C-alpha positions, 0 to 999 in steps of 0.5 A, spaced: 500 499 500 502 507 498 504 511 504 499 516 502 494 511 503 496 508 509 496 515 512 489 517 510 487 510 513 490 511 520 488 519 520 481 516 519 482 510 525 485 516 529 479 521 527 485 526 525 484 531 520 489 534 516 490 540 521 492 535 526 497 533 521 499 540 520 499 541 527 505 536 528 509 538 522 507 545 522 505 547 515 498 546 512 500 548 505 505 542 505 500 537 508 495 538 503 500 538 497 502 531 500 495 528 501 493 530 494 500 527 491 503 534 489 509 533 494 513 527 496 514 526 504 520 529 507 524 525 512 521 529 517 514 528 516 516 520 515 519 521 522 513 525 525 507 521 522 510 514 523 510 516 531 503 520 531 500 515 526 503 509 529 505 507 522 512 503 521 517 508 518 519 503 513 512 503 510 512 510 509 519 510 505 516 506 499 516 510 492 509 512 490 508 517 484 506 524 484 500 527 480 
């Protein structure tokens, strides 16, 4: 499964919105771009979202295609 889909599933599981991820990462615009496949996850995002959403970092480093 693609990293972004994993993030979206875990967001649903925890009832998080994109603003919750932005509060963790610090930039709502970047979160929107990432969730819409317009920007790749950064290493910092992978670390923070892995911890926040309880997703192994290994699952978030998989390659996926941007739109």
